[in-house]
Every structure is written in structure tokens, then in C-alpha cells.
N, C-alpha and C positions, 0 to 999 in steps of 0.2 A: 535732576533724579534720571534712572536709568528709564523710565518710562519716558522721560522730555527727550533724554539720546537716541531711543529707539523712533519717535516721532518724526525730529532731525532727519534721522537718517531715511528715512521713508520718503519724505519732503521733498530730499536731493535728489534721491534714486529717481523720482518720477519726473525731474527736468533733465536727467542724465540720457546721453542717449549710445549709439554703438559707434560714436565717431560718424563717418564716412560712408555711406552706404548708398548705391547704383540698383535702381530698381530699374529689371529690364522685361520688356512686356512683348510679346510674340504668341504667333501659332505653333508653328515650330519648334519643334524640344530641342532638334537635332542643333535648331539655327542658335538657340537661347544660349545650350551650352556652349557654343565656338564662342560667340560672343562673351560670354561670362567669362572664360577663360584666358580669351584675349584682352579684357580690359581687366580682372585681375591680372594679367603680365602689365597694361602701360599703369598699372596703381602704381606698380611698384620703382617706378622711376622717378616719383614723385618725392618730396623729398616731407619730412616729417609722416610717414603712415606707416602703420608696423600690423603684424597681426591678420595679413590679406587673407580674405577666405571669398572663393568663385562658387560657392554652394554648390560644388562639386566632388563634395570630399565623400570618402567612401559609397559609392558607385553600385551599383546592383549589375552583375553580367547579366546579358540576355543574347537571344538567339533573336536573328531577324532574319527570316525569309522574303528573298525579294522575286516576285513573279515576273518573267518577262513579258507582259502583255501580248505581243506579237508574235511571239515562239507559241503562245500559250493556243490563239486564235488561228493558228496553223493546225492546229491540233483538234481543232473544235472545242475549246474549251473558253473559257471567262475569268478573268482574276475573282470574281466572286463563286464562282465554281470551286476552284482550287483551295482556298481561303475554307471554303464550308467544308468540305471533302479533310483539310486536315484542320479542324479545329471538330467535326466528328471520332476522328482517328483518336485523336488526344482526349476527347473528354471520357473518364470512365466511370462518372455518377451522374445519372437524371432520376431527377425526381418525377416519378410517374403521377403518382395520385394522394392525396392526404387522407387520414383515417382520423375519426372526432372521437377521443377517448376522455368522456368525461367533460368538460369546458377547455378542453385545449384539442387543436390541429395537429396534429403528426403530421408531419411529410415520411413519405416510402419513396427511397432511394435504392434504385437498380443498379448496381455498380456489375459491371462488365466488364471479361477478363482483355488488360490490351496490354500488346508489346509494344506499342510506338512510344519513344520517348522521343526527346529534344536532343538523343544522340546519334536516332537510326531514322529520326524522321523523313530525311534526304532519300532513302532507302524505300521509300513509298512509292505506289503508284496512284494514279485519278482516274476514276473513269471517265470516260468520254463517250457521246450516244452519238450517232451521226444523224444528225437530222432528216436527210433523208431516206436511205433505207430505216434507221432504228437499231442500226448494229449498235453495240457498243467493244471496245477496246480499254485496254489500260495504260495509261501514260504515265511513264518512269519521273517525278517530282523533277529530278535531277537534271533530264532534259528541258523544262519550261521556269527553271527557278535555280536560285543560288541563295549559299547560305551563308553569312558574317555573324562575328560576334559583335557583341556593342555594347556601351555601357550606358546604363538608365538613371537616372536622379531617384534618391530613395524616395523623394515622394516628390508630388504637382501641383505645387501651388498655385490659385487661380484670384484673382479681384476682378471684380466687376466682370466674370465671365471671361477674364483673361489669361493667359497662363504666364506665372511669373517666375524668374531666378530673381536674386538677391546676390551680388559682389559687396562684402564690408571689407571695411580697415579702421582700426583704431589710432588717434592721434596721439605723439607722445606728448610728455610734460613743453618740450621745448618750442612748439610748434601752435597756432593757435587753429582751431577746426575752421573757425569763417575762411580765414586765410589758403588753407588747405584745399577747403574747398571748390573755392575761386579757381584753384588751377586743375580741381577733380572736371569741375564743369566747363574749363578750356581743354582740355583735353578729349571730354564729350562733342565737343562743338565740333573738334577736329578729326573725330572718328567716321570713317565710312559705315553708316550704318546700312547690314543688307535690307532689303524693300519689306516690309511687314513687319520691322522689329523697332522698338522706340525704346529711350533710356532716359530716365529722371534721377537727381538727386535728390536723396531721403536723410532717414539718419539722425544725428543732432543738428544739424544744419538745419533742417527741415525743421524742430521745435525750435532752436532760435529766431528763425525767419517769422512762426507762427505766433511766439511769442512776441518779438518787435511790431508784430501788424497789430496785435490784441492790443497792447499797449498803446500802439498811436489813438487806435479807435477809442481806447477811453479816454485817454487825454482829451479827442476831441467830443465826447460826450458830456465829461465833465465840464469843460469851455459854455459849451450849451445850455448844462445847467445852471453854471454862473451866471450866465448874462441874460437866463430867462428870470432870476431869482432879482438880478437886480433892477430888471424892465420893470416887475412888479412892485418893488421897491421905489423907484425913483417914479412909476407912474409916466414912464419914456422910451422910447424903441432909440432915439441917440446919445442921451445923457448917459449911460455906460460904456460908451465909447472911449469918453470923455476920464474919468476912473482907470 
């Protein structure tokens, strides 16, 4: 019946996986992106895989401002002061208080006019205060910092409080996912992983491994139960071994 067919399809989908999947863990997002792209490239050299994804598809563009700590200190500034000044310049909406209307608390948002954007942020200045004389001076941002364009992932995933990215690939019909996974594991073992970054194979191979582990455990449990039943039947601990 149609109901039986739909149920069978759901059962098969429950045990199917994504082919080969490599989960990469680390704190440095740039390192994660670099390693995932590198592993995806090396995955392409393994026979039997197809539809490789490094998890970096459709990245968001972002502008990164890097402060020269030594140069900032010469101007009497710290990195925290520079970023605080930039955050203040770029923030144009501030919640000042809340008003209670009936049973609801409504935020009061103050919108300040701001001409600072990501396009002209490097033209701004940061106020520096001399700790000895108390005099202030305006330090041009482009003299103590540099701006670069970068790519950011569309989402940042975490597992057990660790940042993670996944490299995935399907396995074609002519190859066995377990054998392909062995080649992938050999590639991972030979890969020079950066410090603070680790990777492991998951996906369909992990599902198969977990299923085999559960099967062995169930078989051992079944043998133990059969033995206990026979012990009760023969009133002996040794006689069941003869059977």
C-alpha cells in the first residue's frame, strides 16, 4: 500500500547519510576556512567521491580593520580604545530606556545621525588623551590601522562549545562508502593539521560504524541471556557450555 511504501522510504532515509563528511574543529575561524578548503581540494583526488562541498559556499563579504598595536601605543591609544571609538561611530541606534504601556515594556530607541559607513570608516579619527598633561589630539585611523576585505561564512556552527565546519562529499554507485572513507582517513592522517585544529570523519561511515557496534553489543547481550536461561534450565554453570 502507499502507506507501507512511505514508511519504507522513511526507514531507509533514517539509515542513509551524506556519504563522506569531515568535521573540522577549532577556535580560529580563518584557520577553519583555510583547512576546509584545503581538505576539499585533497578530497577531489580520491576516487569515488562526487559533489564535494567545503562549507564555504556563498560567503558573506566583510571588511576587517586590523589595528597596529605598537603604532597605536605610540599615539597613546590601546586597541580596545580604537575599537570602542569605531563602535560608537558606527552605532546609530541606542536603546535609552523603556516605557511601560499596559502590560508591555516598549524600548525607547534614540537614533543619531551618522555619516560614518564601512566605506569611509578609515577616514575617521580617534581621540587620544595624554595621561600626563590631559591634552587631547585626533589621531587619523589610517595611520594606526589597515583595512582588508575578507569572506565570512554564512553561519558559524558550534559543537560542544567548539567552532566547527564540515566538508562533505557523496560517494558514487560504483564505490563502497567504507572503502572510500578509509582513503579519506589515510589522507587525514598524512595531512599537516595546524595547531589548535582537528578533524574527524563522520557522515554515513560513522552511521555504519555505530550500527555495527550496536549489532555486536546486541549479539553479546543475546548470548549472555541465552546462557542465563540455560543455566536456569540445567541448574548448572558448566552444562550450558556443552550445548
